[in-house]
C-alpha positions as CSV (number, residue, x, y, z in Angstrom):
1,X,0.1,0.2,0.3
2,X,1.7,3.2,-1.0
3,X,0.8,6.4,1.1
4,X,-0.3,9.8,-1.1
5,X,1.8,13.0,-0.5
6,X,0.5,15.6,-0.1
7,X,1.4,18.6,-2.6
8,X,-0.7,21.6,-0.9
9,X,1.3,24.6,0.8
10,X,0.6,24.6,4.6
11,X,-1.9,27.1,4.7
12,X,-0.4,30.5,6.3
13,X,-1.0,31.4,10.0
14,X,-3.3,34.5,9.6
15,X,-4.1,36.8,12.3
16,X,-2.2,34.9,15.0
17,X,1.1,35.6,17.0
18,X,3.9,33.5,16.6
19,X,6.0,32.4,19.1
20,X,9.4,31.5,19.1
21,X,12.8,33.1,16.8
22,X,11.9,35.3,14.4
23,X,14.6,33.6,11.9
24,X,13.1,29.8,12.8
25,X,9.5,30.9,12.3
26,X,10.1,32.6,8.4
27,X,12.2,29.8,7.7
28,X,9.1,27.6,8.4
29,X,6.5,29.8,6.9
30,X,6.0,28.7,3.4
31,X,7.9,31.4,0.5
32,X,5.9,34.1,-1.9
33,X,3.6,34.1,0.7
34,X,3.5,37.5,2.0
35,X,2.8,41.2,0.3
36,X,4.2,43.2,3.3
37,X,6.7,43.4,6.1
38,X,7.0,45.8,8.7
39,X,10.5,45.4,10.7
40,X,11.3,46.7,14.0
41,X,14.4,45.7,14.5
42,X,16.7,45.6,18.0
43,X,18.1,48.9,17.6
44,X,21.6,47.3,19.3
45,X,21.9,50.7,21.6
46,X,25.0,49.9,23.3
47,X,24.1,51.5,26.0
48,X,27.2,52.2,29.3
49,X,25.4,52.9,32.7
50,X,21.9,53.9,33.5
51,X,20.6,57.5,31.5
52,X,18.8,59.5,34.7
53,X,16.7,63.0,34.0
54,X,17.7,66.0,36.0
55,X,15.6,65.6,38.7
56,X,17.5,62.6,39.2
57,X,14.9,60.5,38.1
58,X,15.7,57.1,36.0
59,X,14.8,57.3,32.0
60,X,13.0,54.5,30.8
61,X,15.5,53.0,28.3
62,X,16.1,50.3,26.1
63,X,18.0,47.8,27.9
64,X,16.3,44.3,27.6
65,X,18.2,41.4,26.6
66,X,16.6,41.3,23.3
67,X,18.5,44.2,22.4
68,X,21.6,43.2,23.2
69,X,24.7,41.8,20.8
70,X,28.2,41.1,21.7
71,X,29.6,42.9,18.6
72,X,28.6,44.4,15.5
73,X,29.5,41.6,14.1
74,X,27.4,39.5,16.0
75,X,24.6,42.3,15.0
76,X,25.4,42.4,11.3
77,X,25.4,38.5,11.0
78,X,21.7,38.6,12.6
79,X,20.7,41.6,10.6
80,X,21.3,39.3,7.3
81,X,20.0,35.9,8.7
82,X,16.5,37.9,9.5
83,X,16.2,39.6,6.3
84,X,17.2,36.1,3.9
85,X,14.3,34.8,5.3
86,X,12.1,38.1,5.1
87,X,13.0,38.3,1.4
88,X,12.1,34.6,0.8
89,X,8.9,35.1,2.2
90,X,7.8,38.1,0.7
91,X,5.4,37.4,-3.2
92,X,7.5,38.5,-6.1
93,X,6.2,42.0,-5.8
94,X,5.9,41.9,-2.3
95,X,7.8,45.5,-0.1
96,X,9.0,45.5,3.1
97,X,9.8,48.9,6.1
98,X,12.4,49.0,8.4
99,X,12.5,51.1,11.4
100,X,15.7,52.1,13.3
101,X,17.5,54.7,14.5
102,X,21.5,56.1,14.1
103,X,22.8,53.2,15.8
104,X,21.5,50.7,13.6
105,X,19.9,51.9,10.7
106,X,22.8,52.6,8.1
107,X,23.8,48.7,9.1
108,X,20.6,47.5,8.0
109,X,20.3,49.6,4.8
110,X,23.6,47.9,3.6
111,X,22.5,44.7,4.7
112,X,19.2,45.2,3.0
113,X,21.0,46.0,-0.5
114,X,23.6,42.8,-0.1
115,X,20.7,40.4,0.2
116,X,18.9,41.8,-2.6
117,X,16.0,44.4,-2.0
118,X,15.6,47.7,-4.2
119,X,15.4,50.8,-1.7
120,X,12.6,52.8,-3.2
121,X,13.0,55.7,-0.3
122,X,14.5,56.2,3.0
123,X,11.4,58.2,5.2
124,X,12.2,60.1,8.1
125,X,9.8,60.1,10.9
126,X,10.2,63.3,12.5
127,X,9.1,63.2,16.5
128,X,6.8,66.5,17.0
129,X,7.3,65.3,21.2
130,X,10.5,63.5,21.4
131,X,12.8,63.1,24.6
132,X,15.2,65.8,25.4
133,X,18.5,65.4,26.0
134,X,19.4,64.7,29.2
135,X,23.4,64.6,29.2
136,X,23.7,68.1,27.2
137,X,26.3,66.2,24.8
138,X,24.2,65.6,21.5
139,X,21.5,67.0,20.0
140,X,18.2,65.5,20.5
141,X,17.3,62.7,18.9
142,X,14.0,64.0,17.5
143,X,13.9,61.1,14.5
144,X,14.4,57.6,13.0
145,X,14.9,56.8,10.3
146,X,12.3,53.9,8.1
147,X,13.6,52.3,4.7
148,X,11.5,51.7,2.2
149,X,12.4,48.7,-0.2
150,X,11.1,46.4,-2.6
151,X,11.7,42.8,-3.1
152,X,13.4,43.0,-6.4
153,X,14.8,46.2,-8.5
154,X,11.5,44.9,-11.2
155,X,8.8,44.3,-8.6
156,X,5.8,46.1,-9.3
157,X,4.9,47.2,-5.0
158,X,2.3,48.6,-3.9
159,X,2.1,52.9,-4.0
160,X,-1.2,54.2,-3.3
161,X,-0.2,57.7,-4.3
162,X,-3.5,59.0,-4.7
163,X,-4.9,58.3,-1.2
164,X,-1.2,59.5,1.0
165,X,-2.2,62.7,-1.2
166,X,-5.9,62.7,-0.1
167,X,-3.9,62.0,4.1
168,X,-2.1,65.1,3.1
169,X,-4.9,67.6,2.2
170,X,-4.3,66.9,-1.3
171,X,-0.5,68.1,-0.9
172,X,1.8,64.8,-2.3
173,X,2.9,63.1,0.2
174,X,6.7,63.7,0.8
175,X,9.4,61.6,2.9
176,X,9.8,63.5,6.6
177,X,6.7,63.1,8.5
178,X,5.3,64.8,11.9
179,X,4.0,62.7,14.0
180,X,4.2,61.9,17.3
181,X,5.0,59.1,20.2
182,X,3.9,57.1,21.4
183,X,1.5,58.8,24.8
184,X,-1.2,59.2,26.6
185,X,-4.0,56.0,26.1
186,X,-2.1,55.1,23.1
187,X,0.8,53.9,25.4
188,X,0.2,50.3,26.5
189,X,1.8,49.9,30.0
190,X,1.9,46.3,32.1
191,X,-0.1,45.3,35.1
192,X,2.2,47.9,37.3
193,X,1.7,50.8,35.4
194,X,4.9,50.6,33.2
195,X,5.4,50.9,29.5
196,X,4.8,47.2,28.2
197,X,7.3,47.9,25.3
198,X,10.0,50.8,25.1
199,X,9.6,51.2,21.5
200,X,6.1,51.0,21.0
201,X,5.1,52.5,18.3
202,X,2.0,55.1,17.3
203,X,-0.7,53.6,15.3
204,X,-0.5,56.9,12.9
205,X,2.8,55.8,11.7
206,X,1.6,52.1,10.8
207,X,-2.1,53.5,9.2
208,X,0.6,55.9,6.9
209,X,2.8,52.8,5.6
210,X,-0.7,49.9,5.6
211,X,-2.7,52.7,3.4
212,X,0.1,53.5,1.6
213,X,2.0,50.5,0.9
214,X,-1.0,47.6,0.6
215,X,-4.2,46.9,0.2
216,X,-7.5,45.3,2.0
217,X,-7.0,41.5,2.1
218,X,-3.4,41.8,1.8
219,X,-1.0,40.3,4.2
220,X,1.1,42.0,6.8
221,X,3.7,40.5,8.8
222,X,5.7,41.7,11.3
223,X,8.8,40.0,12.9
224,X,9.0,42.0,15.6
225,X,5.4,42.0,16.6
226,X,6.3,43.5,20.3
227,X,2.5,44.4,21.4
228,X,0.9,44.4,18.1
229,X,1.0,48.2,16.6
230,X,0.7,46.1,13.2
231,X,-1.4,44.0,13.8
232,X,-3.8,45.9,15.3
233,X,-3.8,48.4,12.4
234,X,-3.4,45.5,9.8
235,X,-6.8,44.7,11.5
236,X,-8.5,47.9,12.2
237,X,-8.1,48.5,8.5
238,X,-8.4,44.7,6.6
239,X,-5.0,43.5,6.2
240,X,-4.6,40.2,7.5
241,X,-1.4,39.9,9.4
242,X,1.0,37.5,11.1
243,X,3.1,38.5,14.0
244,X,5.7,36.9,15.4
245,X,7.2,37.5,18.9
246,X,9.6,35.1,21.5
247,X,8.8,37.2,24.4
248,X,5.7,36.0,26.6
249,X,5.1,39.2,28.4
250,X,4.6,41.1,24.6
251,X,2.9,38.4,23.3
252,X,0.0,38.6,26.4
253,X,-0.4,42.3,26.2
254,X,-0.6,41.9,22.2
255,X,-3.4,39.1,22.7
256,X,-5.8,41.3,24.7
257,X,-4.8,44.6,23.0
258,X,-6.0,42.6,19.5
259,X,-8.8,41.1,21.0
260,X,-10.0,44.8,21.6
261,X,-9.6,46.0,18.0
262,X,-12.4,46.3,15.7
263,X,-12.2,46.6,11.6
264,X,-13.7,49.2,10.1
265,X,-16.7,49.2,7.3
266,X,-15.4,47.6,4.4
267,X,-17.0,51.0,2.7
268,X,-15.2,53.0,5.0
269,X,-11.7,51.0,4.2
270,X,-11.8,52.1,0.7
271,X,-9.6,54.3,-0.4
272,X,-8.6,57.1,-3.2
273,X,-7.2,55.2,-6.8
274,X,-5.0,56.6,-9.3
275,X,-6.4,56.4,-12.7
276,X,-3.0,54.9,-14.2
277,X,-4.3,51.8,-11.6
278,X,-7.7,52.2,-13.7
279,X,-8.2,48.9,-16.3
280,X,-7.1,51.0,-20.0
281,X,-10.4,51.2,-22.1
282,X,-9.2,51.4,-25.6
283,X,-11.2,53.9,-27.2
284,X,-11.7,51.4,-30.0
285,X,-14.0,49.7,-27.3
286,X,-16.2,52.5,-27.1
287,X,-17.1,52.2,-31.4
288,X,-17.4,48.9,-31.3
289,X,-20.0,48.6,-28.6
290,X,-21.8,50.9,-30.4
291,X,-21.7,53.4,-27.5
292,X,-20.6,56.3,-30.4
293,X,-21.3,55.7,-34.3
294,X,-18.8,55.6,-37.0
295,X,-19.4,59.5,-38.3
296,X,-20.7,60.9,-34.7
297,X,-19.3,64.1,-34.1
298,X,-16.9,64.8,-31.8
299,X,-16.8,68.8,-30.1
300,X,-13.0,70.0,-28.4
301,X,-13.4,72.7,-25.3
302,X,-13.2,76.0,-28.0
303,X,-15.9,73.9,-30.6
304,X,-13.3,72.6,-32.8
305,X,-14.9,68.9,-34.0
306,X,-13.8,65.8,-35.6
307,X,-15.5,62.7,-37.0
308,X,-15.0,59.1,-35.8
309,X,-14.4,56.9,-38.1
310,X,-15.1,53.2,-37.5
311,X,-11.6,52.0,-36.6
312,X,-11.5,53.9,-33.2
313,X,-9.3,57.1,-35.2
314,X,-10.6,60.5,-35.5
315,X,-10.0,62.8,-38.6
316,X,-10.4,66.3,-38.3
317,X,-9.7,68.4,-41.6
318,X,-6.5,66.8,-42.8
319,X,-5.9,65.5,-39.2
320,X,-6.0,61.7,-39.3
321,X,-5.1,59.6,-36.1
322,X,-6.3,58.8,-32.3
323,X,-8.3,61.1,-29.8
324,X,-4.5,62.3,-28.3
325,X,-2.9,63.1,-31.8
326,X,-5.9,64.8,-33.2
327,X,-6.6,67.0,-30.0
328,X,-3.0,68.2,-30.0
329,X,-2.7,68.9,-33.4
330,X,-5.7,70.8,-33.6
331,X,-4.4,72.7,-30.5
332,X,-0.6,73.3,-32.1
333,X,0.5,71.2,-28.4
334,X,3.0,68.3,-28.0
335,X,0.3,66.3,-26.6
336,X,-3.1,66.3,-25.4
337,X,-5.7,63.8,-22.9
338,X,-8.1,63.1,-25.4
339,X,-10.5,62.1,-23.2
340,X,-10.5,64.8,-21.3
341,X,-10.6,66.9,-24.0
342,X,-13.1,65.7,-26.8
343,X,-17.4,65.6,-25.9
344,X,-20.3,64.5,-28.0
345,X,-24.1,65.2,-27.7
346,X,-26.5,63.3,-26.8
347,X,-30.3,65.3,-25.5
348,X,-29.3,68.5,-26.0
349,X,-26.5,67.9,-24.1
350,X,-22.4,68.1,-24.0
351,X,-21.1,64.7,-22.8
352,X,-16.9,63.9,-22.0
353,X,-16.6,60.7,-23.7
354,X,-14.6,59.9,-20.3
355,X,-18.1,58.9,-19.2
356,X,-18.6,56.5,-21.3
357,X,-14.5,54.8,-20.7
358,X,-16.4,55.1,-16.9
359,X,-19.1,52.9,-17.9
360,X,-16.8,50.0,-19.3
361,X,-14.6,50.3,-16.9
362,X,-17.6,50.0,-14.3
363,X,-18.7,46.7,-15.8
364,X,-14.8,45.5,-15.5
365,X,-14.7,45.9,-11.9
């Protein structure tokens, strides 16, 4: 008797927190299965002694064992290993965000390039309420750096340009983001009232990242899950998440946090999209489907006319060509968007031909 071997890929553990070392856990997950990775790796701060405020109270700094490495070489080996595991998990058109401070981000950036990632942007998160520099020997450290990279140079990564522009009141989103650090009710505390995690990131930061570089239903992996900010924002925004966290105390806090999170209404999850992302509709389709008839007259904003031909081209005087070519020739311009340039008459009203294009696109969605 022979045993049939299953060839099905293992199911992804969606919307769960996985316990263990991030490298070992990532190496067990199926390759090419994740759309986006957000990583907040150890900073390797190399702290020497305690830090106190002017009133002699102790600063709650990052001095946990997970942030301690014996040398830069050891940190580099760790960075190379988790980045290699992460890249294996990304889909061909996936992307990654990594955040860090001046202590580690330059080493991480070099390692990302060595592993084959293609850097798209570095983003400065400028903290509107940074911790002061108590010793007065350096500048106040008021920012962290994020590196956004695609899996490879040829990857067709997600970038919701119009949505980010809408978030920024109609202005193109820049690479310097002014957002506050966690304070007040957003700061998660443990049973004794202390910070549950020293480097908890604000939800506003993850909101901007996920809105800008993922779509509803995408899978987002966070290999350094901490108290679960990535998972909380992903759940609210209709994305699936996978969290990896080795510290039991952080996992417990994150589980409680995620249980309280509610997903936004589906209609509220839709965001502004780029016209370039919409399905392409050739002008000839309007003629093929009878929405415009051969011989019908199109009108320009300044009253110039052209006739529709059976093959989807236009003719105006001695000019023949596409809706774009004829429009440009009539205006004496190097180029023309024919979809917004030409209109037609229906029931005594002037209607843009773009209305017909949108009608076909609606049927395609």
